[in-house]
N, C-alpha and C positions, 0 to 999 in steps of 0.2 A: 378359663386358666390357659388350655393347650391352645385355644384360638389365638389368644396374645401371643404364646411363645412361636407358635408357626409364621408368625406374623412379625417378629422380631428384627430389628436393623441394627449394624455399628451405627453409636453416636459417636462423629467427633467433633462436634462443634457444640460449644454451651450456652445456656447463659449465665446470665452475672449471679444467679441466684445461688445463694450459698445452702449446704448440706448440714443440717443442723444435727451438733453430737449425737442428740436423745434418736433420731433418726438413723447415723449412721452405725450407735452401738445396737440398737435394736438390730438390724439387718446381719450385723456382724454376728449377735447372739442367734439369731436363725443359722445361721449359715456352720457354729459349733455343733450342728445339730445334723451334719455330714457324717454319712458314715466312714468311717476310719479304721488302720490297721489295728486292731485288736485292742481298739479303745486307749490308744498312745497316745492322740492327737499329735503325732508329727509334723506341724506344722505351728509356722507363726504370719504377722502381715504387722509389714511395716505403713501406717496412715503420713503419707504426706501433703499437707497443706500450707506450710508458710513456701510462700511464694521463691526466697529465697534458696528454699532447700528445691523447689522443683528445678530451679534451674541450673542447680548441681548434677540433678538426674538427667536432666536433657537430652547433654550427649552421649551418654551412655543409649539412649533409645533413636537417634540417629537424626537427635532435633526435630523429630514431631512434636507439631503445634501445642496438639491434644494435651503433651505434657506439661506445659506452660498454663495453657486457660483453661484447662479442668478444677473444678473448686478440690476434689480429692485426688488425687493418685495414690493406689494401693500396690503393693509388694506381696505378694503372696510368696514364703518360704518353706522349704523343706526344712527343716528344723527339729535336729534330733538332738540337742544342746541343752534343752530344759527339761527333757527327759533322764538324759543321762546325768544332770548334776543331781535330779530328783533320787533317782535310782543310787547314788554312789555317798549321799549324805543318808541314805536308807540300810546304809551297809550292805548293796548288791553290788556285785560285778557286770555291767553292762557291755556288752559287745556288740556295738551299735556302727563302730568305724568301717563300715566298709560298703560296698557296694548295695549288696540286700536291702540296707537299712535308708541308703539315699534313695530305691527304687521305692518302698514302700513310704518313704517322708514324700516323696515327689507325687507320688497317687494322692496320698491324703493332702498338701497342700493345692492339688486340682478341683478334689471335692471339694473340699470347701470353698474356693476360689468359684466355683459354679455356683454351687449355692447360694453363695451370696449373690452373683451373677442374677439368678433367677430370682431371688426376694425383691433386689432394687428395680429390675425392670416393672416386677407389680407393683410398687412403690411409686413408680411413673419416672425413674431415672433414666437415664440411656448411659452406654457403656462401652468403651471401646479397648478390646485384646492386643494387648502389645506382644509380638512376638519376638523382641529384638533382647527381651531378660537374658535369656542362655547367652547371645551373640557375646554379651557384655558383662556377662555377669562379673568379674574383676573388678569393673567400676565401679557397679550396684555395688557389691560387697563395702568398698571404700566410701561411698556416699552415704552409705546408711549404716555405715559402723558393724558390722553383721561378723558375729563370732566364729570359733570353731565351731564344727558342725552346723552350720546353718547358709544355707544356699540361695539364692533369689531363682524362684520356679517359672513364674509369670504377673503381668503389672498391668492395672486394670484401670485406666482412668474413668472418673465420674462423675455426672453432673445431670441438670435438666437441659431437655435438649432444645435446641437453640431450632435446628430443623430437622427435619423428616426427610433420610435420604432416599429412593429406591432400593427396592429388597433383592440382594444379588442373588445369581442363581444358587442352584445347589443340583448336585447328579441325582438320578431319578433312585430310587429308595433298593430298585435292583442291584446297584451299582454298589453299596456297600453291606447289604445284609446276605446270608449264606444259610441255606438249610440245611442242619444236621452237620453238615463237613463244607470246608471250603472247598470252592470249583474254581478251580484257576479261570484267568481270562485269554479268550484266545481273540486273534486279529477282529474276527467279526463281532465280537461282543464289544470290544472297546470301541471299535468303530458305531454303535448302537449308542452306548452308554454315554460315550462323549458327543455326539451328533450335537442336539440341542445346544450344548454350551459355547461349542465352535461355530455355530451359527448365527451368534445372539450379534444384534449392529457394533455392542460396544468393543466385544471383542474381536471381530473384523477389525474395527478401527486399531484397538490396542495392537493387532498383530502389523498391520497397514503403518503405524506412528513408530513402531521399534525394529521397523524395514526387516521383516524377518519373515518367513514362508507360513509355519504353521504356530497356532498359541501355543504348542508344547514348547517350542525354540524361543518364546518370551520368557518362561517358567524357567528351563535350564542354560539358555545366553548370558540373560541377563537379571532376571532377580533372583535367582537362587544358584549362583552359579555350583561348578565342581568344586574352585578353587577356592571360594567363599566359606564354603561347607566345609571344607578340609579345615583351613585356617580358623573356623570359628569352632571345629571340631575339638582340636589341639587347645584352643584358648577352655574349654570349658572342662574336661580331660585334667587342665592342670588348675583348673579351679578349684574340681572333686580332690584332688590331690594334696592342695595346701589348708584346704576346709576341714581335712582330717577324714572324707568317706572313702579315700583309696589309696591303700598302702604303698 
C-alpha cells in the first residue's frame, strides 16, 4: 500500500463507468473511522451524482471540467449543525458558534476526506482535489442548501481513471521535515530545496509561456495573486459570519 501511495497521481479524466452505491458507501464508512475531535465527527459530505446538480456546482469551481465529467462529486463540509441540534435536544447548552469549533470541524472534515481518498485509490478509483471550494463557498452553500454552522471545505471528484498522467514533482523531504525544533530557511537552503523543481523542463516552459523571470513569479503574479487572495479571504470571512461561526 505504501508503494501505491508513493506512486499516486491526480486524476482529472474519467471513464464513463459509474461508481456503485455499495462501493461508495463502503468507502465513506471506512472514512468515518478517521480520527476526529472528541469523537464529535464535526463533518458532513454531500454526494452529487445528478448532472443538473453538477452543472450548478461547476461555476463555483471556475467550470473545471472534472466537476461535470466525474461520476461523483463529493463536497466535504465542516459541520457543527448536527452536533448542536443533538446537544440542544438532550438538554445541553452548546457553545460551538465560534472560530475554535470551525477549526476543529475543518480538521475533522479534512481527515475524513483524506481517509476516503486513500480508501478510494486503494480500490482503483482516481481523484482530483479541488482547491476552489473555499474561494466560492457562498455559491456552494447556495447550490447545496447548506444550513447554519455548515461550511464547505474541500471538494473531491471521483471516478475510474481514463488515463494516468505524469506524476507531479514534490519538494525533497528535508524541505518539510524539521527535527525537534523549526529550522528556519536561509537563502542557501531555499536555493537547494527548490533547485530541482525550478530545473524541470515543464516548469521552465511554464515560466516562458507566462513571460516571467522565475517560477515563483508565476505563482505570485498569475496563479495566486495578492488581490485574489485578499478578495477570497474577505468572501470566506463573510461566509463564516453568515454561517454562524464568527460573532
